[in-house]
N, C-alpha and C positions, 0 to 999 in steps of 0.2 A: 504494500500500500504506500509506504513512504517513498519507495523508489519511483513508483508511478507518479506520485505528486511532484517529486523533484524533477522528473523528466518533463512533466507538463509545464512546470514553472520555467525550466530552461528553454523549452520550445517557445514559450511566451516571450521571454527576454530576447531570444534570437529573432523572433518575428518583429518585435518592436524596434530592434536595432537595425533590421533590414529595411524598415519603412523609409528612413531618411535617404538611403541609397536608392530606393525605388523612386522616390520623389525627385531626387537629383537626376536620375536617368530620364525621368519624364520631362524635367525642365530642359535637359540637353536635347531630347527629341523635339520638344516644342521649338527651341531656339534654331535647330537645324531645318526642320520641315515647315513650321507654322508661322514663325516670327515675321517673315517677309510680308505675309498677307494679314495676319491677325494680331500683330504686335501693337504697341502704343504709337500713335502718331497719325497725322493727316495724310501721310503718304502710303498707308497700308490699305489696299483695296478691300480686304475682308472686313476690316474695322470700319471703314467708311460705309460699306454696304449695311453693316449691322447698326450703325448710327442712324441711317435712314430708316431701316426696318423697325427699330425699337423706339425711335423718336425720344431718346433719353430715358425711357422707362427701365432699361437695363444697360449696364455698362457695355460698350462696344468691344473693347479689347478683351479677348477670351480669358486672359490671366486675371482679370478683375471680376469675372462672373462668379456668382455663388449658386447658380441653378444648373450647372452642367453635371449631369450624372455620368458615370462611366459608360453605361450602355449607349447614351446619346452620342458621346464622343466617339466611341468605337464605330457606331453606325455611320456617323458623318464621315469619318476617315475612310472606311471601307466602301461606302456607296457614293460619297460626294453629295453636295447640296448646291442646287442652282448652278452657278458657273465654277464652283469649287470642284476640282477633280477628285476622283477616288484614288486611293493609294493601295497598291498591291502589297502582299506579304513579302515580296522581294524588295520592296522599298522600305516599308515600315513593318518589321517583324511583329508577330503576335505578342512577344515579350515586351518589345518597345511600345506597342500600342497599349498594352496593359499599364505600363509605367506612365505613358502620356495621359491616359484616362484617369489614373490615380492622381496625377499632378493637377490636372484641370478640375477634378472633382473634390480636391482636398478641402477640408474645413479650415477657414482662416480664423 
């Protein structure tokens, strides 16, 4: 019983230690693939399009959003939205997409 509890606690500590690495990887994926269109600034076409769409009701830069769930992020990346292209697994791997989704869905 004690061994099982210790293993459970160690697994929990390892998982929480891995979360910053996962979010860091997600940030790196965002910076590489998404920043050019969805970053902060008036020169970012995805951000400008979201400013028009949401009329100030939601933040336009994706990193400032609080409503992006992992499933929405994954669907948008794999299927594309409007003029946003879809990204294949050879471009953004499933592991990188999981990290990106965790990064954009993180609680601030």
